[in-house]
C-alpha positions in Angstrom: -17.8 -8.1 3.8 -18.3 -5.6 6.6 -15.4 -7.3 8.4 -13.2 -6.9 5.4 -13.9 -3.2 5.3 -13.2 -2.8 9.0 -9.8 -4.4 8.6 -8.6 -2.1 5.8 -6.1 0.5 6.5 -7.0 4.1 5.5 -5.1 5.4 2.5 -4.3 1.9 1.1 -5.1 2.4 -2.5 -4.5 -1.2 -3.5 -6.6 -2.5 -0.7 -9.4 -0.1 -1.5 -9.4 -1.2 -5.2 -9.5 -4.8 -4.0 -12.4 -4.1 -1.7 -14.4 -2.1 -4.2 -14.0 -4.9 -6.7 -15.3 -7.4 -4.1 -18.4 -5.3 -3.7 -18.8 -5.1 -7.5 -18.4 -8.8 -8.0 -21.0 -9.4 -5.2 -23.5 -7.2 -7.0 -22.7 -9.0 -10.2 -24.3 -12.1 -8.7 -27.8 -10.5 -8.9 -27.2 -9.1 -12.3 -25.5 -12.0 -14.1 -26.0 -15.2 -12.0 -23.7 -17.5 -10.1 -21.9 -18.9 -13.2 -20.3 -15.5 -13.9 -19.3 -12.7 -11.5 -19.9 -14.6 -8.3 -17.3 -17.3 -9.3 -14.6 -14.8 -9.0 -16.1 -13.2 -5.8 -16.0 -16.6 -4.0 -12.4 -17.2 -5.1 -11.1 -13.6 -4.8 -8.7 -14.4 -1.9 -7.2 -17.4 -3.8 -6.7 -15.4 -7.0 -5.2 -12.5 -5.0 -2.9 -15.0 -3.2 -1.6 -16.3 -6.5 -0.6 -12.8 -7.8 0.8 -11.8 -4.4 3.0 -15.0 -4.5 4.3 -14.3 -8.0 5.0 -10.6 -7.3 6.6 -11.5 -3.9 8.9 -14.0 -5.6 9.9 -11.3 -8.1 10.9 -9.1 -5.2 12.7 -12.0 -3.3 10.3 -12.0 -0.4 8.4 -14.7 1.4 4.9 -15.7 0.0 2.1 -16.6 2.3 2.2 -20.3 3.2 0.0 -22.8 1.5 -0.1 -21.0 -1.9 1.6 -22.4 -4.9 1.4 -22.1 -8.7 -1.9 -23.5 -9.8 -3.7 -22.9 -6.4 -7.0 -21.2 -6.3 -9.4 -23.2 -8.4 -9.5 -25.4 -11.5 -9.7 -22.3 -13.6 -6.1 -21.4 -12.9 -3.5 -23.1 -15.1 -0.3 -24.7 -13.9 1.8 -21.5 -14.2 -0.5 -19.4 -12.1 -2.2 -17.7 -15.0 -5.8 -17.6 -15.9 -7.3 -20.2 -18.3 -8.4 -18.3 -21.3 -10.9 -21.0 -22.2 -12.8 -20.5 -18.9 -16.3 -19.4 -19.6 -16.9 -18.3 -16.1 -14.0 -15.8 -15.7 -12.5 -15.2 -19.1 -15.6 -14.9 -21.3 -16.7 -12.0 -23.3 -18.4 -10.1 -20.5 -16.5 -6.8 -20.3 -17.9 -6.0 -16.9 -16.2 -9.0 -15.3 -12.9 -8.3 -17.2 -12.8 -4.8 -15.7 -13.3 -5.7 -12.1 -10.8 -8.6 -12.5 -8.1 -6.3 -13.9 -8.7 -3.7 -11.2 -8.4 -6.4 -8.5 -5.2 -7.7 -10.2 -3.5 -4.3 -10.2 -4.7 -3.7 -6.6 -3.0 -6.9 -5.4 0.1 -6.1 -7.3 0.2 -2.7 -5.6 0.0 -4.5 -2.2 2.6 -7.1 -3.1 4.9 -4.4 -4.5 5.4 -3.0 -1.1 7.0 -6.4 -0.1 5.2 -9.2 1.7 6.2 -9.6 5.3 6.5 -13.0 7.0 3.7 -13.8 9.4 4.2 -12.9 13.0 3.2 -15.7 15.3 2.7 -15.4 19.0 3.4 -18.3 21.4 4.4 -18.9 25.0 8.0 -18.9 23.8 7.9 -15.5 22.2 7.4 -14.0 18.7 8.9 -15.6 15.7 9.2 -13.8 12.4 11.9 -15.8 10.6 11.0 -17.7 7.5 11.2 -21.4 7.9 13.6 -22.8 5.3 14.7 -26.2 6.6 15.8 -29.4 4.9 14.1 -32.0 7.1 15.1 -35.6 7.3 13.6 -38.5 9.3 15.4 -41.4 10.9 12.6 -43.9 11.5 9.5 -44.2 9.4 6.7 -45.2 11.8 3.5 -43.4 12.6 4.9 -40.2 14.1 7.7 -39.8 11.5 5.4 -40.4 8.5 2.7 -38.2 9.9 5.0 -35.3 10.7 6.7 -35.5 7.3 3.3 -35.3 5.5 2.3 -32.3 7.7 5.5 -30.5 6.7 5.1 -31.3 3.0 1.5 -30.1 3.0 2.6 -26.7 4.3 5.4 -26.2 1.8 8.3 -27.4 3.9 11.2 -29.4 2.4 11.3 -33.0 3.5 14.5 -34.6 2.2 13.4 -38.2 3.0 13.5 -41.2 5.3 16.1 -43.7 6.6 14.8 -46.8 8.5 16.2 -50.1 9.6 13.1 -51.5 7.8 13.6 -50.3 4.2 10.0 -51.0 3.3 8.8 -48.5 5.8 11.2 -45.9 4.5 10.0 -46.5 1.0 6.3 -46.2 2.0 6.9 -43.0 3.9 9.0 -41.5 1.1 6.3 -42.3 -1.4 3.6 -40.8 0.8 5.6 -37.5 1.3 7.1 -37.5 -2.2 10.6 -37.5 -0.8 13.6 -39.8 -0.9 14.2 -43.2 0.6 17.8 -43.2 1.9 19.8 -46.4 2.2 22.1 -45.2 4.9 22.3 -42.9 8.0 25.1 -41.0 6.3 23.0 -40.1 3.3 20.0 -38.7 5.2 22.3 -36.7 7.5 24.2 -35.2 4.6 21.0 -34.2 2.8 19.4 -32.6 5.9 20.0 -29.7 8.2 17.2 -30.7 10.6 16.8 -34.4 11.7 13.9 -36.0 13.5 14.7 -39.3 15.2 11.2 -40.9 15.2 12.2 -44.3 16.5 10.8 -46.1 19.6 12.1 -44.4 22.8 14.4 -47.3 23.6 16.2 -46.9 20.3 16.8 -43.1 20.3 19.9 -43.3 22.5 21.5 -46.0 20.4 20.7 -44.2 17.2 22.3 -41.1 18.6 25.5 -42.9 19.2 25.8 -43.7 15.5 24.8 -40.1 14.5 27.3 -38.5 16.9 30.2 -40.2 14.9 29.1 -38.2 11.8 29.3 -34.5 11.1 26.5 -32.8 12.9 27.7 -29.2 13.3 25.0 -26.6 12.8 22.3 -29.2 12.5 19.2 -29.4 14.7 18.6 -32.9 16.1 15.1 -33.7 17.4 13.1 -36.6 18.8 9.4 -36.9 19.5 9.4 -38.8 22.8 7.1 -37.5 25.5 9.1 -39.0 28.3 12.8 -38.4 27.2 14.4 -35.0 27.5 16.6 -33.6 24.7 19.6 -34.4 26.8 19.4 -38.0 25.4 21.5 -36.5 22.6 24.5 -36.3 24.9 27.2 -33.9 24.0 25.4 -32.7 20.8 25.8 -29.1 21.7 29.5 -29.5 22.3 29.6 -30.8 18.7 28.0 -27.7 17.4 24.4 -29.0 17.0 21.1 -27.9 18.6 18.7 -30.3 20.1 15.0 -30.4 20.8 12.3 -32.7 22.1 9.2 -32.2 20.0 6.2 -34.0 21.4 2.6 -33.8 20.0 -0.1 -34.0 22.7 -2.0 -36.3 20.5 -2.4 -40.0 20.0 -0.8 -40.7 16.6 -2.6 -43.9 15.7 -2.2 -44.2 11.9 0.8 -43.6 9.5 -1.3 -42.3 6.7 -4.2 -40.3 8.2 -3.1 -38.9 11.6 -1.2 -36.1 9.9 -4.5 -34.2 9.5 -5.0 -34.1 13.2 -1.5 -32.7 13.8 -2.5 -29.5 12.0 -3.8 -27.4 15.0 -2.5 -29.9 17.6 -0.4 -28.8 20.6 3.3 -29.6 20.7 5.5 -29.4 23.7 9.1 -28.4 23.1 12.2 -28.7 25.2 15.9 -28.0 24.3 18.1 -25.5 22.6 16.4 -25.8 19.3 12.9 -24.9 20.7 12.7 -21.5 19.0 13.2 -22.8 15.5 11.0 -25.8 16.0 8.3 -23.4 17.3 8.6 -21.4 14.1 8.4 -24.5 12.0 5.3 -25.8 13.7 3.5 -22.4 13.8 4.0 -22.3 10.0 2.1 -25.6 9.9 -0.8 -24.3 12.0 0.2 -26.0 15.2 0.5 -24.5 18.7 3.5 -24.9 21.0 4.6 -24.6 24.6 8.2 -24.8 25.9 9.1 -26.5 29.2 12.4 -27.2 31.0 14.1 -30.6 31.0 13.4 -31.0 34.7 9.7 -30.9 34.0 9.7 -33.5 31.3 8.7 -36.5 33.5 5.9 -34.5 35.1 4.7 -33.3 31.7 4.5 -36.9 30.4 2.7 -38.0 33.6 0.0 -35.4 32.9 -0.5 -36.8 29.4 -0.7 -40.3 30.8 -3.2 -39.4 33.5 -5.8 -38.0 31.1 -5.1 -40.5 28.3 -3.9 -43.9 29.6 -5.4 -43.8 33.1 -8.7 -42.6 31.7 -8.7 -45.7 29.5 -8.1 -47.8 32.7 -11.0 -46.2 34.5 -13.3 -46.7 31.5 -12.3 -50.4 31.5 -13.1 -50.6 35.2 -16.5 -49.1 34.7 -17.3 -51.6 31.9 -16.2 -54.5 34.1 -18.6 -53.3 36.8 -21.5 -53.3 34.3 -20.6 -56.8 33.2 -20.9 -57.9 36.9 -24.4 -56.6 36.7 -25.2 -58.9 33.7 -24.2 -56.7 30.7 -22.3 -58.3 27.9 -18.9 -56.7 27.1 -20.5 -55.2 23.9 -23.5 -53.8 25.8 -21.3 -52.3 28.5 -19.1 -50.5 26.0 -22.2 -49.2 24.0 -24.0 -48.1 27.2 -21.1 -46.1 28.6 -19.9 -44.5 25.4 -22.3 -41.5 25.6 -21.3 -40.9 29.2 -17.5 -41.1 28.4 -17.8 -38.8 25.4 -20.2 -36.3 27.1 -17.9 -36.1 30.2 -14.8 -35.5 28.0 -16.6 -32.8 26.0 -17.8 -31.1 29.2 -14.3 -31.0 30.7 -12.9 -29.5 27.5 -15.7 -27.0 27.1 -16.1 -25.9 30.7 -13.1 -27.1 32.7 -13.0 -29.8 35.3 -14.6 -27.9 38.1 -17.8 -26.9 36.2 -18.0 -30.3 34.5 -18.0 -32.2 37.8 -21.2 -34.1 38.7 -22.0 -37.0 40.9 -21.9 -37.8 44.6 -18.6 -36.1 45.4 -19.8 -32.9 43.8 -23.0 -33.1 45.9 -21.2 -34.2 49.1 -23.3 -37.3 49.2 -21.7 -39.5 51.8 -24.5 -42.1 51.7 -24.1 -42.9 48.0 -20.4 -43.2 48.3 -20.7 -45.7 51.2 -23.0 -47.8 49.0 -20.4 -47.8 46.3 -17.7 -48.9 48.7 -19.8 -51.9 49.7 -19.5 -53.2 46.1 -15.7 -53.1 46.1 -12.8 -55.1 47.5 -10.3 -53.5 49.8 -7.8 -52.6 47.0 -10.5 -51.0 44.8 -11.9 -49.2 47.8 -8.5 -47.5 48.3 -8.4 -46.5 44.6 -12.0 -45.2 44.7 -11.3 -43.2 47.9 -8.1 -41.6 46.5 -9.8 -40.5 43.3 -12.8 -39.2 45.2 -10.6 -37.1 47.4 -9.3 -35.4 44.3 -12.9 -34.7 43.3 -13.6 -33.3 46.8 -11.0 -30.6 46.1 -12.8 -29.6 43.0 -16.2 -29.7 44.7 -14.8 -27.4 47.4 -13.9 -24.9 44.8 -17.4 -25.1 43.3 -19.1 -25.0 46.7 -16.8 -23.0 49.0 -19.4 -22.6 51.8 -20.2 -26.3 52.1 -18.7 -28.4 54.9 -17.4 -31.7 53.6 -15.4 -32.7 56.7 -17.4 -35.9 57.3 -16.9 -37.1 53.8 -13.2 -36.3 53.7 -12.6 -38.1 57.1 -14.4 -41.2 55.8 -12.3 -41.2 52.5 -9.0 -40.7 54.4 -9.7 -43.8 56.4 -10.0 -45.9 53.3 -7.2 -44.5 51.1 
């Protein structure tokens, strides 16, 4: 509550009324119990949001995302009004009626001054435009279905799905409460923003079919981590904008991964990056924009920490199996080490998370490791350990690791 008070602007009559009513409702808990005044206190922001939305719509302005008629709690009816049968809020207690009405007029006062779109900061700049797109999907796999659900959950308009596998399009459309299109023409005619969420090898072929249709003023996107937006060759000459929209996240399931996309990091590239950033920010995601020349290096970074890390984990499990562990025991034994290391890197950064013989400059232990490996694996171990020596040097700048580095260079 003290935080609320600090954030109020001086002279804002509506906000002051709202704040005073919040205090009043908090005090009502002690006097009347949880089943009366505190019910409104705990839901005051949701109730205020409903009235802000309705008043904002009256003035033709943008309402805060995520609010719709009937939001707030089960005591609000489908038209955004208050259920007069509610004993908690609409009973005979005049005290609660008074602070509710005061809060209502306070929020109307705030909304009457016109609600402004949210300003969102990102590496690509500040975006204040309201996102009003009609989004269609070509391809109804894990990424397309998950993105569509994310957009719908945040109030965006998803027109529907077209897929070479009609059953997949039907499932995605049902999941997002959108349409299942029977042709490429139909989904393109219904949409001003199109996501091609097919496998990478199909994107170029699909674009050849799309380019033969009217695409002027549309934004054409794909979600490949490796391909640049230039895969949509000549799109800009045809009057369209293009964008590569890649989530730095392993999307593993069609119907549950969308929850992880909220708050995920997306990397953008192409002429449509600004509008895609605005769309994603409105869905709670973060974005960064890169150039087309950096796309391969960007994808390499993702593969190193994702795919190659899986390979190293597999290598470690194989070494334990050589010691007599079963495959199941090896995986179970190393799981805490894998998870703990990943958590430490994310919390403290690679340098401060580093442990082990390279961090200590322990040449003797590293020699004993090399004795367990064949020549090919020795080269891999040496190369990776040299990378760790660079981190160790940052952590211990006064230590001389010349002997260790010389030994590793002779093996890699």
